[in-house]
MILUMVO-309895 format. One record per residue (C-alpha): residue number from 0; residue in three letters; x, y, z. Coordinates in nm, 2 decimals, always signed. Layout:
% MILUMVO-309895
REC num residu      x      y      z
REC NUM    ALA      X      Y      Z
...
% end
This chain:
% MILUMVO-309895
REC num residu      x      y      z
REC   0    MET  +3.25 +13.91  +6.11
REC   1    ASN  +3.24 +13.55  +5.98
REC   2    GLU  +3.52 +13.46  +6.22
REC   3    VAL  +3.33 +13.61  +6.51
REC   4    LEU  +2.99 +13.46  +6.47
REC   5    LEU  +3.09 +13.13  +6.31
REC   6    GLN  +3.35 +13.02  +6.56
REC   7    GLU  +3.20 +12.68  +6.62
REC   8    ARG  +3.15 +12.56  +6.27
REC   9    ALA  +3.43 +12.31  +6.30
REC  10    GLU  +3.27 +12.17  +6.62
REC  11    THR  +2.94 +12.14  +6.43
REC  12    ALA  +3.11 +11.96  +6.14
REC  13    ALA  +3.27 +11.72  +6.39
REC  14    ARG  +2.93 +11.64  +6.55
REC  15    ALA  +2.78 +11.58  +6.20
REC  16    ALA  +3.06 +11.34  +6.12
REC  17    THR  +3.01 +11.13  +6.43
REC  18    GLY  +2.65 +11.18  +6.53
REC  19    GLY  +2.48 +10.99  +6.25
REC  20    SER  +2.43 +10.66  +6.43
REC  21    ARG  +2.34 +10.76  +6.78
REC  22    VAL  +2.14 +11.05  +6.93
REC  23    PRO  +2.32 +11.20  +7.22
REC  24    ARG  +2.14 +11.18  +7.56
REC  25    LEU  +2.15 +11.56  +7.57
REC  26    VAL  +1.91 +11.55  +7.28
REC  27    ALA  +1.72 +11.23  +7.32
REC  28    TRP  +1.60 +11.27  +7.67
REC  29    PRO  +1.46 +11.62  +7.64
REC  30    VAL  +1.29 +11.54  +7.31
REC  31    LEU  +1.12 +11.23  +7.46
REC  32    ALA  +1.03 +11.42  +7.77
REC  33    GLY  +0.89 +11.71  +7.56
REC  34    ALA  +0.69 +11.46  +7.36
REC  35    GLY  +0.55 +11.31  +7.67
REC  36    LEU  +0.47 +11.65  +7.82
REC  37    THR  +0.29 +11.75  +7.50
REC  38    VAL  +0.08 +11.44  +7.51
REC  39    LEU  -0.02 +11.53  +7.87
REC  40    VAL  -0.10 +11.89  +7.77
REC  41    VAL  -0.31 +11.78  +7.47
REC  42    ALA  -0.50 +11.53  +7.69
REC  43    ALA  -0.55 +11.80  +7.95
REC  44    MET  -0.69 +12.04  +7.69
REC  45    LEU  -0.93 +11.78  +7.56
REC  46    LEU  -1.05 +11.70  +7.91
REC  47    ARG  -1.07 +12.07  +8.00
REC  48    LEU  -0.82 +12.04  +8.27
REC  49    LEU  -0.54 +12.26  +8.15
REC  50    PRO  -0.51 +12.59  +8.34
REC  51    THR  -0.61 +12.87  +8.10
REC  52    GLY  -0.59 +13.19  +8.31
REC  53    SER  -0.66 +13.34  +8.65
REC  54    ARG  -0.99 +13.48  +8.76
REC  55    GLU  -0.80 +13.64  +9.05
REC  56    GLY  -0.55 +13.79  +8.81
REC  57    GLY  -0.83 +13.93  +8.58
REC  58    TRP  -0.78 +13.72  +8.27
REC  59    THR  -0.89 +13.37  +8.15
REC  60    TYR  -0.92 +13.19  +7.82
REC  61    PRO  -1.25 +13.00  +7.82
REC  62    TYR  -1.30 +12.65  +7.69
REC  63    ASP  -1.52 +12.63  +7.38
REC  64    ARG  -1.61 +12.26  +7.37
REC  65    LEU  -1.72 +11.99  +7.60
REC  66    ALA  -1.46 +11.75  +7.75
REC  67    GLY  -1.35 +11.44  +7.57
REC  68    GLN  -1.41 +11.53  +7.20
REC  69    TRP  -1.11 +11.35  +7.07
REC  70    HIS  -1.23 +11.36  +6.71
REC  71    VAL  -1.10 +11.72  +6.69
REC  72    LEU  -0.75 +11.58  +6.66
REC  73    TRP  -0.79 +11.43  +6.31
REC  74    PRO  -0.63 +11.73  +6.14
REC  75    VAL  -0.31 +11.63  +6.33
REC  76    ALA  -0.32 +11.29  +6.16
REC  77    VAL  -0.31 +11.46  +5.82
REC  78    ALA  -0.08 +11.76  +5.90
REC  79    VAL  +0.20 +11.57  +6.08
REC  80    PRO  +0.28 +11.32  +5.80
REC  81    VAL  +0.26 +11.60  +5.54
REC  82    VAL  +0.49 +11.84  +5.73
REC  83    LEU  +0.74 +11.57  +5.83
REC  84    GLY  +0.75 +11.44  +5.48
REC  85    LEU  +0.83 +11.78  +5.35
REC  86    LEU  +1.09 +11.83  +5.62
REC  87    TRP  +1.26 +11.50  +5.53
REC  88    LEU  +1.28 +11.60  +5.17
REC  89    SER  +1.40 +11.95  +5.26
REC  90    ARG  +1.69 +11.81  +5.46
REC  91    ARG  +1.81 +11.63  +5.15
REC  92    ALA  +1.78 +11.91  +4.90
REC  93    PRO  +2.11 +12.04  +4.76
REC  94    ALA  +2.24 +12.36  +4.91
REC  95    ARG  +2.18 +12.56  +4.59
REC  96    PHE  +1.81 +12.51  +4.64
REC  97    ASP  +1.79 +12.65  +5.00
REC  98    VAL  +1.61 +12.97  +4.89
REC  99    ALA  +1.36 +12.76  +4.69
REC 100    VAL  +1.30 +12.54  +4.99
REC 101    ALA  +1.23 +12.84  +5.22
REC 102    VAL  +0.99 +12.99  +4.96
REC 103    GLY  +0.83 +12.65  +4.93
REC 104    TRP  +0.77 +12.62  +5.30
REC 105    PHE  +0.63 +12.97  +5.31
REC 106    ALA  +0.36 +12.87  +5.06
REC 107    ALA  +0.31 +12.51  +5.16
REC 108    ALA  +0.25 +12.59  +5.53
REC 109    VAL  -0.06 +12.79  +5.46
REC 110    PRO  -0.30 +12.50  +5.37
REC 111    VAL  -0.17 +12.30  +5.66
REC 112    GLN  -0.23 +12.59  +5.90
REC 113    LEU  -0.58 +12.64  +5.76
REC 114    LEU  -0.64 +12.27  +5.81
REC 115    LEU  -0.55 +12.29  +6.17
REC 116    ARG  -0.82 +12.55  +6.21
REC 117    ALA  -1.09 +12.30  +6.11
REC 118    TYR  -1.26 +12.30  +6.45
REC 119    THR  -1.18 +12.67  +6.55
REC 120    LEU  -1.52 +12.82  +6.62
REC 121    PRO  -1.48 +13.18  +6.50
REC 122    SER  -1.39 +13.18  +6.13
REC 123    LEU  -1.12 +13.40  +5.99
REC 124    GLY  -1.37 +13.64  +5.84
REC 125    GLN  -1.57 +13.66  +6.16
REC 126    ILE  -1.26 +13.75  +6.36
REC 127    VAL  -1.15 +14.01  +6.11
REC 128    ALA  -1.49 +14.19  +6.11
REC 129    SER  -1.54 +14.17  +6.49
REC 130    ASP  -1.47 +14.49  +6.69
REC 131    ARG  -1.43 +14.28  +7.00
REC 132    ALA  -1.16 +14.06  +6.86
REC 133    ASN  -1.00 +14.28  +6.61
REC 134    SER  -1.11 +14.65  +6.61
REC 135    PHE  -0.85 +14.75  +6.34
REC 136    TYR  -1.08 +14.66  +6.05
REC 137    SER  -1.38 +14.88  +6.11
REC 138    PRO  -1.18 +15.21  +6.11
REC 139    SER  -1.05 +15.13  +5.77
REC 140    GLN  -1.41 +15.12  +5.65
REC 141    ARG  -1.51 +15.44  +5.82
REC 142    TRP  -1.23 +15.68  +5.73
REC 143    SER  -1.00 +15.73  +5.43
REC 144    PHE  -0.63 +15.67  +5.48
REC 145    THR  -0.55 +16.04  +5.47
REC 146    GLU  -0.83 +16.13  +5.72
REC 147    PHE  -0.72 +15.86  +5.95
REC 148    LEU  -0.35 +15.92  +5.97
REC 149    GLY  -0.37 +16.30  +5.92
REC 150    ASN  -0.59 +16.35  +6.22
REC 151    TYR  -0.50 +16.04  +6.42
REC 152    MET  -0.47 +16.19  +6.77
REC 153    GLY  -0.80 +16.38  +6.71
REC 154    LEU  -0.97 +16.06  +6.61
REC 155    VAL  -0.82 +15.82  +6.86
REC 156    GLU  -1.09 +15.86  +7.13
REC 157    GLN  -1.35 +15.76  +6.87
REC 158    LEU  -1.18 +15.43  +6.78
REC 159    PRO  -1.29 +15.09  +6.92
REC 160    PRO  -1.09 +14.96  +7.21
REC 161    HIS  -0.80 +14.76  +7.05
REC 162    ALA  -0.74 +15.02  +6.78
REC 163    ARG  -0.75 +15.31  +7.04
REC 164    THR  -0.49 +15.14  +7.27
REC 165    ASN  -0.25 +15.03  +6.99
REC 166    MET  -0.03 +15.21  +6.75
REC 167    PRO  -0.19 +15.29  +6.41
REC 168    GLY  +0.02 +15.05  +6.20
REC 169    LYS  -0.22 +14.76  +6.26
REC 170    THR  -0.51 +14.96  +6.14
REC 171    LEU  -0.32 +15.09  +5.83
REC 172    LEU  -0.25 +14.73  +5.74
REC 173    TYR  -0.63 +14.69  +5.68
REC 174    PHE  -0.63 +15.00  +5.46
REC 175    GLY  -0.38 +14.81  +5.24
REC 176    LEU  -0.57 +14.49  +5.24
REC 177    ASP  -0.89 +14.67  +5.16
REC 178    ALA  -0.72 +14.84  +4.87
REC 179    LEU  -0.66 +14.50  +4.73
REC 180    GLY  -1.04 +14.44  +4.73
REC 181    LEU  -1.02 +14.16  +4.98
REC 182    SER  -1.33 +14.04  +5.18
REC 183    PRO  -1.29 +13.99  +5.56
REC 184    THR  -1.23 +13.62  +5.49
REC 185    GLY  -0.97 +13.70  +5.23
REC 186    MET  -0.80 +13.94  +5.47
REC 187    GLY  -0.78 +13.67  +5.73
REC 188    VAL  -0.61 +13.43  +5.48
REC 189    ALA  -0.37 +13.71  +5.38
REC 190    ILE  -0.28 +13.76  +5.74
REC 191    VAL  -0.21 +13.39  +5.78
REC 192    VAL  +0.03 +13.42  +5.48
REC 193    LEU  +0.19 +13.74  +5.62
REC 194    ALA  +0.25 +13.58  +5.96
REC 195    ASN  +0.47 +13.32  +5.79
REC 196    LEU  +0.72 +13.60  +5.71
REC 197    SER  +0.83 +13.58  +6.07
REC 198    ALA  +0.95 +13.22  +6.01
REC 199    VAL  +1.13 +13.31  +5.69
REC 200    LEU  +1.30 +13.60  +5.86
REC 201    LEU  +1.41 +13.37  +6.14
REC 202    TRP  +1.55 +13.14  +5.88
REC 203    LEU  +1.74 +13.43  +5.72
REC 204    ILE  +1.89 +13.54  +6.06
REC 205    VAL  +2.00 +13.19  +6.16
REC 206    ARG  +2.14 +13.11  +5.82
REC 207    GLU  +2.33 +13.44  +5.81
REC 208    LEU  +2.47 +13.40  +6.16
REC 209    THR  +2.56 +13.03  +6.15
REC 210    GLY  +2.58 +12.91  +5.80
REC 211    GLU  +2.42 +12.58  +5.93
REC 212    ARG  +2.16 +12.46  +5.69
REC 213    ALA  +1.99 +12.22  +5.92
REC 214    LEU  +1.97 +12.47  +6.20
REC 215    ALA  +1.81 +12.73  +5.98
REC 216    LEU  +1.57 +12.48  +5.83
REC 217    TYR  +1.45 +12.36  +6.17
REC 218    ALA  +1.41 +12.72  +6.29
REC 219    LEU  +1.20 +12.79  +5.98
REC 220    VAL  +0.97 +12.49  +6.02
REC 221    LEU  +0.93 +12.54  +6.40
REC 222    GLY  +0.86 +12.91  +6.33
REC 223    LEU  +0.58 +12.82  +6.10
REC 224    PHE  +0.40 +12.61  +6.35
REC 225    VAL  +0.44 +12.81  +6.67
REC 226    PRO  +0.11 +12.73  +6.87
REC 227    GLY  +0.06 +13.09  +6.99
REC 228    THR  +0.08 +13.23  +6.63
REC 229    LEU  -0.18 +12.97  +6.51
REC 230    TYR  -0.41 +13.03  +6.81
REC 231    PHE  -0.44 +13.40  +6.74
REC 232    THR  -0.41 +13.45  +6.36
REC 233    PRO  -0.57 +13.66  +6.21
REC 234    VAL  -0.54 +13.88  +6.53
REC 235    LEU  -0.25 +14.11  +6.44
REC 236    ASN  -0.03 +14.01  +6.73
REC 237    ALA  +0.05 +13.72  +6.50
REC 238    LEU  +0.24 +13.97  +6.28
REC 239    SER  +0.43 +14.14  +6.57
REC 240    PRO  +0.74 +13.93  +6.51
REC 241    VAL  +0.78 +14.04  +6.15
REC 242    PRO  +0.90 +14.40  +6.20
REC 243    ILE  +1.14 +14.32  +6.48
REC 244    LEU  +1.29 +14.02  +6.30
REC 245    LEU  +1.33 +14.23  +5.99
REC 246    ALA  +1.52 +14.48  +6.20
REC 247    LEU  +1.73 +14.20  +6.35
REC 248    TRP  +1.82 +14.06  +6.01
REC 249    LEU  +1.92 +14.41  +5.89
REC 250    HIS  +2.13 +14.44  +6.21
REC 251    VAL  +2.30 +14.11  +6.14
REC 252    ARG  +2.36 +14.21  +5.77
REC 253    PHE  +2.54 +14.52  +5.89
REC 254    LEU  +2.76 +14.32  +6.14
REC 255    ARG  +2.85 +14.09  +5.85
REC 256    THR  +2.92 +14.36  +5.58
REC 257    ARG  +2.95 +14.70  +5.76
REC 258    ARG  +2.76 +14.86  +5.47
REC 259    LEU  +2.58 +15.17  +5.57
REC 260    GLY  +2.26 +15.08  +5.37
REC 261    TRP  +2.19 +14.80  +5.61
REC 262    ALA  +2.22 +15.04  +5.91
REC 263    LEU  +1.99 +15.29  +5.73
REC 264    GLY  +1.73 +15.02  +5.67
REC 265    LEU  +1.76 +14.91  +6.03
REC 266    GLY  +1.65 +15.26  +6.15
REC 267    ALA  +1.35 +15.24  +5.91
REC 268    ALA  +1.26 +14.90  +6.04
REC 269    LEU  +1.28 +15.01  +6.40
REC 270    TYR  +1.04 +15.29  +6.32
REC 271    LEU  +0.81 +15.03  +6.17
REC 272    VAL  +0.84 +14.83  +6.50
REC 273    VAL  +0.71 +15.12  +6.71
REC 274    PHE  +0.45 +15.22  +6.45
REC 275    PHE  +0.31 +14.86  +6.45
REC 276    GLU  +0.37 +14.74  +6.80
REC 277    ALA  +0.64 +14.87  +7.03
REC 278    LEU  +0.67 +14.58  +7.28
REC 279    PRO  +0.90 +14.37  +7.07
REC 280    LEU  +1.17 +14.65  +7.11
REC 281    VAL  +1.27 +14.46  +7.42
REC 282    LEU  +1.45 +14.22  +7.18
REC 283    GLY  +1.70 +14.50  +7.16
REC 284    LEU  +1.89 +14.30  +7.42
REC 285    VAL  +1.96 +14.05  +7.14
REC 286    PHE  +2.09 +14.32  +6.91
REC 287    ALA  +2.32 +14.44  +7.19
REC 288    ALA  +2.44 +14.09  +7.26
REC 289    LEU  +2.54 +14.03  +6.90
REC 290    LEU  +2.71 +14.37  +6.89
REC 291    GLY  +2.89 +14.29  +7.21
REC 292    VAL  +3.02 +13.96  +7.08
REC 293    ALA  +3.15 +14.13  +6.77
REC 294    LEU  +3.33 +14.40  +6.98
REC 295    TRP  +3.47 +14.14  +7.22
REC 296    ARG  +3.62 +13.94  +6.93
REC 297    ARG  +3.75 +14.27  +6.77
REC 298    SER  +3.59 +14.20  +6.44
REC 299    LEU  +3.40 +14.53  +6.48
REC 300    ALA  +3.55 +14.86  +6.59
REC 301    TRP  +3.39 +15.13  +6.80
REC 302    ARG  +3.39 +15.35  +6.49
REC 303    ASP  +3.17 +15.09  +6.32
REC 304    VAL  +2.93 +15.10  +6.62
REC 305    LEU  +2.91 +15.48  +6.58
REC 306    ARG  +2.84 +15.45  +6.21
REC 307    LEU  +2.57 +15.19  +6.29
REC 308    VAL  +2.40 +15.41  +6.55
REC 309    GLY  +2.43 +15.72  +6.34
REC 310    TRP  +2.28 +15.58  +6.02
REC 311    ALA  +2.01 +15.38  +6.21
REC 312    VAL  +1.91 +15.71  +6.38
REC 313    ALA  +1.91 +15.87  +6.03
REC 314    GLY  +1.68 +15.60  +5.89
REC 315    PHE  +1.44 +15.63  +6.19
REC 316    ALA  +1.44 +16.01  +6.16
REC 317    ALA  +1.37 +16.00  +5.79
REC 318    CYS  +1.06 +15.79  +5.85
REC 319    TYR  +0.95 +16.01  +6.13
REC 320    ALA  +0.99 +16.33  +5.92
REC 321    ALA  +0.82 +16.17  +5.62
REC 322    LEU  +0.50 +16.10  +5.82
REC 323    ARG  +0.52 +16.42  +6.02
REC 324    LEU  +0.55 +16.64  +5.72
REC 325    SER  +0.31 +16.45  +5.49
REC 326    PHE  +0.03 +16.38  +5.74
REC 327    GLY  +0.12 +16.57  +6.06
REC 328    TYR  +0.15 +16.23  +6.25
REC 329    ASP  +0.38 +16.24  +6.55
REC 330    LEU  +0.50 +15.89  +6.65
REC 331    PHE  +0.62 +16.00  +7.00
REC 332    ASP  +0.30 +16.17  +7.10
REC 333    ASN  +0.11 +15.86  +6.99
REC 334    PHE  +0.35 +15.62  +7.18
REC 335    GLY  +0.32 +15.83  +7.50
REC 336    TYR  -0.06 +15.80  +7.48
REC 337    VAL  -0.06 +15.42  +7.43
REC 338    LEU  +0.20 +15.37  +7.71
REC 339    ALA  +0.00 +15.58  +7.96
REC 340    ASP  -0.32 +15.39  +7.87
REC 341    ALA  -0.14 +15.05  +7.93
REC 342    ASN  +0.00 +15.16  +8.26
REC 343    ASP  -0.34 +15.29  +8.38
REC 344    PHE  -0.52 +14.97  +8.28
REC 345    ASN  -0.27 +14.76  +8.47
REC 346    GLU  -0.30 +14.96  +8.78
REC 347    ARG  -0.68 +14.96  +8.78
REC 348    HIS  -0.75 +14.60  +8.66
REC 349    ARG  -0.46 +14.36  +8.70
REC 350    PRO  -0.26 +14.26  +9.00
REC 351    TYR  +0.11 +14.19  +8.93
REC 352    GLY  +0.27 +13.93  +9.16
REC 353    MET  +0.09 +13.62  +9.05
REC 354    TRP  +0.18 +13.67  +8.68
REC 355    LEU  +0.55 +13.64  +8.76
REC 356    SER  +0.51 +13.26  +8.75
REC 357    ARG  +0.20 +13.23  +8.54
REC 358    ASN  +0.33 +13.43  +8.25
REC 359    LEU  +0.60 +13.16  +8.21
REC 360    TRP  +0.33 +12.90  +8.18
REC 361    TYR  +0.15 +13.09  +7.91
REC 362    LEU  +0.48 +13.15  +7.72
REC 363    ALA  +0.51 +12.77  +7.70
REC 364    MET  +0.15 +12.76  +7.57
REC 365    ALA  +0.25 +13.01  +7.30
REC 366    ALA  +0.60 +12.86  +7.21
REC 367    GLY  +0.52 +12.49  +7.26
REC 368    PHE  +0.59 +12.29  +7.58
REC 369    ALA  +0.83 +12.06  +7.39
REC 370    SER  +1.02 +12.36  +7.24
REC 371    CYS  +1.05 +12.53  +7.57
REC 372    LEU  +1.19 +12.22  +7.74
REC 373    LEU  +1.46 +12.19  +7.46
REC 374    LEU  +1.52 +12.56  +7.49
REC 375    ALA  +1.60 +12.52  +7.86
REC 376    VAL  +1.84 +12.23  +7.80
REC 377    ALA  +2.01 +12.42  +7.52
REC 378    ALA  +2.06 +12.73  +7.75
REC 379    VAL  +2.20 +12.52  +8.03
REC 380    ASP  +2.44 +12.34  +7.80
REC 381    ALA  +2.55 +12.67  +7.64
REC 382    VAL  +2.63 +12.81  +7.99
REC 383    ARG  +2.81 +12.49  +8.09
REC 384    ARG  +3.03 +12.49  +7.78
REC 385    ARG  +3.07 +12.87  +7.78
REC 386    SER  +2.96 +12.86  +7.42
REC 387    VAL  +2.99 +13.16  +7.20
REC 388    HIS  +2.82 +12.99  +6.91
REC 389    PRO  +2.58 +13.23  +6.74
REC 390    ALA  +2.28 +13.02  +6.84
REC 391    ALA  +2.40 +13.03  +7.20
REC 392    VAL  +2.41 +13.41  +7.19
REC 393    LEU  +2.06 +13.41  +7.05
REC 394    VAL  +1.93 +13.17  +7.31
REC 395    LEU  +2.08 +13.33  +7.61
REC 396    SER  +2.00 +13.68  +7.51
REC 397    GLY  +1.65 +13.57  +7.43
REC 398    LEU  +1.61 +13.43  +7.78
REC 399    ALA  +1.74 +13.76  +7.91
REC 400    VAL  +1.46 +13.93  +7.72
REC 401    LEU  +1.21 +13.69  +7.88
REC 402    ALA  +1.34 +13.78  +8.23
REC 403    VAL  +1.31 +14.15  +8.16
REC 404    LEU  +0.96 +14.11  +8.03
REC 405    ASP  +0.84 +13.90  +8.32
REC 406    LEU  +0.99 +14.13  +8.58
REC 407    TRP  +0.88 +14.44  +8.41
REC 408    GLY  +0.52 +14.38  +8.49
REC 409    ILE  +0.37 +14.56  +8.19
REC 410    ASN  +0.21 +14.23  +8.06
REC 411    ARG  -0.01 +14.07  +8.32
REC 412    GLY  -0.19 +13.78  +8.16
REC 413    GLU  -0.27 +13.75  +7.79
REC 414    THR  +0.09 +13.66  +7.73
REC 415    VAL  -0.01 +13.37  +7.49
REC 416    ARG  -0.10 +13.66  +7.26
REC 417    LEU  +0.13 +13.94  +7.36
REC 418    TRP  +0.45 +13.74  +7.36
REC 419    ILE  +0.41 +13.57  +7.02
REC 420    PHE  +0.71 +13.76  +6.90
REC 421    LEU  +0.92 +13.61  +7.17
REC 422    ALA  +0.77 +13.26  +7.12
REC 423    VAL  +0.88 +13.27  +6.76
REC 424    PHE  +1.23 +13.39  +6.83
REC 425    LEU  +1.29 +13.13  +7.10
REC 426    GLN  +1.23 +12.84  +6.86
REC 427    VAL  +1.61 +12.88  +6.78
REC 428    GLY  +1.69 +12.70  +7.10
REC 429    ALA  +1.49 +12.39  +7.01
REC 430    ALA  +1.62 +12.39  +6.66
REC 431    TRP  +1.98 +12.42  +6.78
REC 432    LEU  +1.95 +12.12  +7.02
REC 433    CYS  +1.80 +11.91  +6.74
REC 434    THR  +2.11 +11.98  +6.52
REC 435    ARG  +2.33 +11.80  +6.77
REC 436    THR  +2.25 +11.48  +6.58
REC 437    GLU  +2.23 +11.39  +6.22
REC 438    ARG  +1.92 +11.17  +6.30
REC 439    PHE  +1.59 +11.30  +6.18
REC 440    TRP  +1.36 +11.18  +6.45
REC 441    PRO  +1.43 +11.44  +6.73
REC 442    ALA  +1.34 +11.73  +6.50
REC 443    ALA  +1.04 +11.53  +6.37
REC 444    VAL  +0.91 +11.47  +6.72
REC 445    VAL  +0.94 +11.84  +6.83
REC 446    VAL  +0.77 +11.96  +6.51
REC 447    ALA  +0.49 +11.70  +6.55
REC 448    ALA  +0.45 +11.81  +6.92
REC 449    SER  +0.40 +12.18  +6.82
REC 450    ILE  +0.14 +12.08  +6.56
REC 451    ALA  -0.05 +11.86  +6.80
REC 452    GLN  -0.05 +12.13  +7.07
REC 453    ALA  -0.17 +12.39  +6.82
REC 454    ALA  -0.45 +12.18  +6.69
REC 455    ALA  -0.58 +12.08  +7.03
REC 456    GLY  -0.57 +12.44  +7.15
REC 457    LEU  -0.74 +12.58  +6.84
REC 458    ALA  -1.03 +12.32  +6.88
REC 459    MET  -1.08 +12.34  +7.25
REC 460    ILE  -0.99 +12.69  +7.39
REC 461    GLY  -1.15 +13.02  +7.29
REC 462    PHE  -0.83 +13.22  +7.26
REC 463    VAL  -1.02 +13.47  +7.04
REC 464    ARG  -1.37 +13.59  +7.12
REC 465    ILE  -1.59 +13.77  +6.88
% end
């Protein structure tokens, strides 16, 4: 499998040997354009000029502050030097410290993320306790774990809106946080921490597939400061990338080792995806793309595919049976209820056509305008060169996921929140383009742009209402 997914390591090494003195135009111009675009976006936010929804389409994000309050950007002046200093040091750390570096970023990002919330009007505790913003907390205070899961379909109509129209995994998370004795504010901070697992998993996936330390590091840091995640934490869509990225990492581990334990774990992780939030399953196209490349290069045989599918089904079935026999909970009945409710809501409240283009705008608000520009350039370059680099496979299959989501029509507005899982995943494209040079400044500019966009949005726009 190493030969399949690491084909372009030699090319990468050659770039590293020759790219230290000059940044290629393929990198420099998109990075500078992304920085300029981000400056315009931040200014438009502060002047209340950036489009934030569609009244005709049935969804808008309101502005929370008067125009021109430039002082709300001071957290950027603190956060950017801290993050870029840590990134500069991380690039120079010996390879044997890679795991320690990733763990360090996981912990160090939290105070920076909390600093960027300095001017966010609803506090973490207020969001957690609000049934309007986050109705998963109150059921954990009303019922016991056994009562809730054991009679879930009997209770579902009594649940507040978000809890009723989502799978129960989000509510059960609050049972776990409550068991730790956390207050609503403590739960909010815990969710900030847990959301960072998505960036660590992205680092694991990229590191496993490519072996390129810089690419994995850039994906990790960009994943920690995805604007959409920061806008909505502690709303639990910020955690939606975690189960699907866990499943993708287990998938990659099987492709690398062909050990059945990874396939069994993959099935369990896919159950968790549906149990928590099923929409990220559309990333299955990425799973299929990686599998297809392995078959095409003949590093994986069809019998291995059958073993993967069989053991993954077994892992999924084991989780299904465990909850069905222990609590009487039926995942498929629950999923059918949620899907029917979503379709009914769309038909009654949201037109479809206008969101085909506007959803792409709001994905850029979630993923970062600079990152999306670099993603587009990386994708065009991958197609032009017919690249089968693992990052190219991730980028192009990720864009296929975006096309399916946009044309599917199930998400009409609110995509800054609903597509957080995709916004995190697509950071690979920006990270990959930044590794085309040994110079530090392109990656530094893109990371700084994400932080600035996140801080401005957090201060000015009411992404979360309580």
